[in-house]
N, C-alpha and C positions, 0 to 999 in steps of 0.2 A: 661632516661625515656624510658619505654617500650611502644611503641605506635602502634605496629603491632602484628598480631598473629604469624608471623614468629619470631618476637622478643621474644615472650613468649616461643616459642619452643627453641630458642637459649639460653635464660636465664636458662631454665630447664636443658639443656644439659651441660651448663657451671657451674651451681651451684651444691650444695650438692644434691646427688641423693636421692629423697624421697622414702619412703616405703609405698606402697599402698596395703591396705587390700581389696580384691575383694570378695564380697558376692555373692554366687551362681555363681561361675566362670565357670561352665560347659556349656559354650556357645561359639561356634566357633568365631563369630565376637569379642567377649570380649577377648578371648584368643589371637586372632591375634593382637588386640590393645595392650595388655600388653606385649606380646612378642616383638613387635616393640619398645615399650617404654623402655623395658629392654635393647635391642640392642643399642638404641640411648643414653643410660645413663640417661634417664629421670626419671625412677622409677624402684624400685625393688619390684616385686609383691609377695604378700602372697595370695595364691589362696585357697579359702574356698568353698567346694562343693563336688560333686561326684568324688571321687579320680580316679576311673578307667576311667571315661569319660574325665576328665581333662588330665590325662596322655596320653590317646589316641590322644586327640586333639593336645597336645604338640608334640608328636611323628610325627604326620601327617605333622607338620610344620618343621620337621627336628630338633626339640629341644629335649634335654635329660631331661625327667621328673625329674630325680634325681637332676638336677641343680636348681630346683624350690622348694620352701617350699609350700607344699600342705597339707591343714588341712581338714579332713573329715567333711562334713556337710550333714545332711540328708534332712530335710524339708527346705522350704524357710525361715521359722521362725528361725530354728536352724542355717542356714547359716548366716542370718542377725545378730543374737545375737553374734555369734563367731567372725564375721568380726568387729562388733562394739566394742567388748571386746578387740580386738587387738589394736584398736585406744585408747580406754580408759586406757589401761595398758601401753601405750607408745611404743608398739612394732611396730606400724605403725603410720604414721603421716598424712595420708589422706585415704579416703574411696571411693570405687567405687561400683556402682550397677551392678550386673551381670544379670542373667536371673531369676529375681524375681520381684514381684510387688513392685512398689515404696512405697505403703502403708506399706508393710511388713518391708521394710528397715527402713522407717521413724519411725515406732513404736519402733523398737529396738534403734534407735537414741534417741528417746524421753523418753526411759525408765528411770524412776526417780531414780532407784537404781544403775543401771550400764550402763546408756546410755551416750550420749554426749551433753545433753541439756546445754544451757547457758542462760543468761538473755536476749540475743539478739533474735530478731525475725528471723526465718528461711526464707531466700529469695533466689530467683533464679536470677542469672546474666548471660546473654548471651553476649559474645563478637561478634561483627560483624565488619568485615573489608570489606567495600563496594567500589569496584573500582571507581564507578561514584562519590563517595563522597571524596575519596582520604584519608580517615583516618579510624581508628578503634573507635568504640563507644560501650558503654554498654547499652543493652536494659533490663529493669527490671520493673515489675516482670511478666513474661509471662508464669510461670509454677507452682508456689507454692501458692502464695496468689491470690485467684480468684477475690474477690471484696473487696480490702482493704479499711478500713476507714482512716481518717486523721492521726491518731497516727501510724498506720501501714505504711502508705505511707512515713511518716517521717523516720521510721526505714529502709524502703526499700532504700530510698535515702542515708542514712548514710552507709549502708552496701556497696553500690556501690561506694561511696566516699572513703571508707576505702580500697577497692580493688585498685582504681586508685592511691591512696596515696602509697600503697605498690608497685605499678609499677613505682613510681617515679614522678608522676604528681605534679607539684608545684602549679598549678592553675587549677581548675576544673569548667567546665560549665555544668549545668544540666538544663533540660527542662521538665516541667510537661505537657505532651501531652494531648490536648483536641481537640474538633472539631472547636473551634474558640478562639479568644483572649479576648472576652468580658466575664465578670463575669455575670452569669445568676443564680439567686437564685433558679431557678427550675432545674438547672443542677448541681448536687452536685460536679461533677469532677471539674468544673470551680471554685466553691467556695473553694474546697480543694486546688487547684493549687494556687490560690491567697494567701491563708493563708500560704502555704509552702514557697512561694516566699518572704514572709515577715518575716520568721524565721531567720533573718540574723545572730543573735547571735549564733544560733545552727550551722550554716554552716561556721562560721568564722574559726574554728579550722581546717577545711579542705581547707581553702582558696577557697571556692566554691560559685559561683554565681548560684542562682536558679531562673529561669524565668517561668512564667505561670500565667494564662492559655495561652497556645500557640499551634497553629496548627503545624503539622509536618514540613511543608515547612519552616516556620519561625524559627523552632528549629535548622535546619541544614544548611540553605542557607542564607548567608549574602546578596546575591543578591536579594532574595525574601524579606528580611527585608527592603532593600533599596527601592524596588518597592512599597511595601505596607506601607512605612513610619512607620515601627515598630521598636522601640528601647527599649531594656531592657538589663541589664548586662548579657553578655554571649549569647545573642540571635544570632542565625545563626551559632553558633560555639559549639553546644552541644557535650559534651563527654558522657553524660548520658541522655538517654531517659527514663523517668519514665512514664509508661502508667497507665491509670485509672483503668484498669481491665485486667485480663489475656487474654480475647478474643482479645482486641486491641493488646496486646503484641504478642500473638501467630500469629495474622494476619500480623503485621509488620515484625516479624522475618521470617515467611515463605516467604513473598514477597521479603525480602532482599536476601534470599537464592535462591529462584526459579526464580525470575525475575531480581535480581541484581547481581547474581553470587558472592555473598558474601562468604568470608571465615568465619567460625564461630567456637566458642568453648563455652562450658557452664560449670557453677559451681554452687553449692548450698552453701550458707554461713549461718552463725548463729549458727552452732554447734561448738564443740571444735576443729573440723578438717574440712577442705573443703571436699565436697562430689561431686564426679563425676557421673553424669547420662548421659549416651549416648543412642542414639536411634539406632535401627538396620538400620534405613534409613540414618543415618549420614555417611558421607564419612570416609574413613580410616584416612585422614588428620584431619578431625574434631575430631574424637575420640582421636587421638594422641595429638592434641592441647588441648583438654579438660583435658587429663591426665597431660599434661605439665602445664596447668594453676593451677591444684590442687597442683602439686609439688612446683611451684614457690610461690604460696600463703601460703602453709603450712610452707615454710621456712621464709617468710617475714612478716606474720601477726601474731599478738597475739590474738588468737580467744577465749580464756577462758573468 
């Protein structure tokens, strides 16, 4: 079972080296990340973008541009389409966003004729390994689905469960985060959480316990559960934190990184290949870990 972000990196190094198509790769932080991934045996990049700029950036890092596959891409839309096509044609098995808008990349991903659309909902999973917690968990969805309804929340949970299954988890605990544990008909997130916790047949194939509505402390702390006399399957031991909307997810994630010194990595699921989106604010370690997560999941998950 892979239960740390270092473990994801090691699995990527020891497994089959994935091929990553990078859309609009003419960006120094992106080039630095994929060069490191190549050196570590995590991924072989195909770089789509402004050839002269990419070559200059590689040379600046002491790399021989001739050792890399570089495909000319003009506009952001052109870069996105060509990178997506590489994945659709099986020439690359995961995708990375370079210096282009997320909307431009996702439009190419969702193209009905030549994109990477599947029947699954596209969702964002962030891995956080928090020292004070002593374990890694998935936070979802803090980036793609802004205000999901009940059906989307169920799919968000399923995508996260499939990720942990691919990492070797034999039992999974998920928590539907709300402001309190009581179901309040006037607060839709508590109603949804209660319904999700009762979909036991849906979660059985993942051997997953889903509790909710539950506040954050009772999701992750068995001690808090003891003090507050709260009991539910998996309570206090969450591997997955499913948030009611992206604002809550964004806030918890930023707090974990800024206040909790958490290691992190992120991935988008639901397309035919994993999609890596990194921020310029991400550390070099986080960028490399996100690429590693894409490589491992591309090898271990059937995403069609």
